[in-house]
C-alpha positions in Angstrom: 124.5 91.6 62.9 121.0 92.1 61.6 120.9 88.5 60.2 122.0 87.1 63.6 119.3 89.1 65.4 116.7 87.9 62.9 117.8 84.2 63.3 117.7 84.6 67.1 114.2 86.1 66.9 113.0 83.2 64.9 114.3 80.7 67.4 112.9 82.7 70.3 109.5 82.9 68.6 109.6 79.1 68.0 110.2 78.4 71.6 107.7 80.9 72.9 105.1 79.6 70.4 105.4 76.1 71.8 105.7 77.0 75.4 102.0 77.7 76.2 100.2 75.1 74.1 102.6 72.1 74.6 104.6 72.5 77.8 103.5 72.2 81.4 105.9 74.9 82.7 107.2 75.5 86.1 104.7 74.7 88.8 102.4 73.6 85.9 101.6 77.2 85.2 100.9 76.6 81.5 98.8 73.5 82.1 96.8 75.6 84.6 96.2 78.3 82.1 95.0 75.8 79.5 92.8 74.2 82.1 91.4 77.5 83.3 90.4 78.6 79.8 88.9 75.1 79.0 86.8 75.3 82.2 85.6 78.8 81.5 84.6 77.7 78.0 82.7 74.7 79.3 81.0 76.9 81.9 80.0 79.4 79.3 78.5 76.6 77.2 79.1 78.5 73.9 81.5 77.1 71.3 81.8 80.6 69.7 82.0 82.8 72.8 84.9 84.7 74.2 86.4 81.9 76.3 86.2 79.5 73.4 88.3 81.9 71.4 90.8 82.3 74.2 90.9 78.6 74.7 91.6 78.1 71.0 94.3 80.7 71.2 96.2 79.2 74.1 96.0 75.7 72.6 97.1 76.6 69.1 100.9 76.8 68.4 100.2 78.9 65.3 98.2 81.5 67.3 100.8 81.6 70.0 103.4 82.0 67.3 101.8 85.1 66.0 101.6 86.7 69.5 105.2 85.6 70.2 106.4 87.1 66.9 104.8 90.4 67.7 106.4 90.4 71.2 109.9 89.2 70.1 109.8 91.4 67.0 109.2 94.4 69.2 112.1 93.4 71.5 114.4 92.8 68.6 113.6 96.2 67.1 114.0 97.9 70.5 117.7 97.3 70.9 118.6 97.3 74.6 120.4 94.9 77.0 117.3 93.4 78.6 115.5 92.9 75.3 118.6 91.3 73.7 119.0 89.1 76.8 115.4 87.9 76.6 115.7 87.1 72.9 119.1 85.4 73.4 117.8 83.2 76.2 114.7 82.1 74.3 116.7 81.6 71.1 119.0 79.2 72.9 116.0 77.4 74.4 114.4 77.3 70.9 117.5 75.8 69.4 117.6 73.2 72.2 113.9 72.4 71.6 114.5 71.9 67.9 117.4 69.5 68.6 115.4 67.7 71.3 112.5 67.1 68.9 114.9 65.9 66.2 116.5 63.5 68.6 113.2 62.2 69.8 112.2 61.2 66.3 115.3 59.2 65.7 
């Protein structure tokens, strides 16, 4: 069972890591977040300021993967119904996303 949970956590992390930097989301919520951070960075006019770091974090799949891994790892370690349901739903979405990317390349 621990191997299955680990595999599901990997798939859920994959999906969550690609959600913010690459998808628009429902009602364009993720696109709006990326646009908000970009506008704040431009208004600040500082390439190394706070909003520049936040903008980089929401546009980088590797950064989002780290944050998602911390979150999903905590849910996987805290074994309850809602945590398992969250991990399962995003694991299924992660598997679908992998197959979709694979089929798009063919």
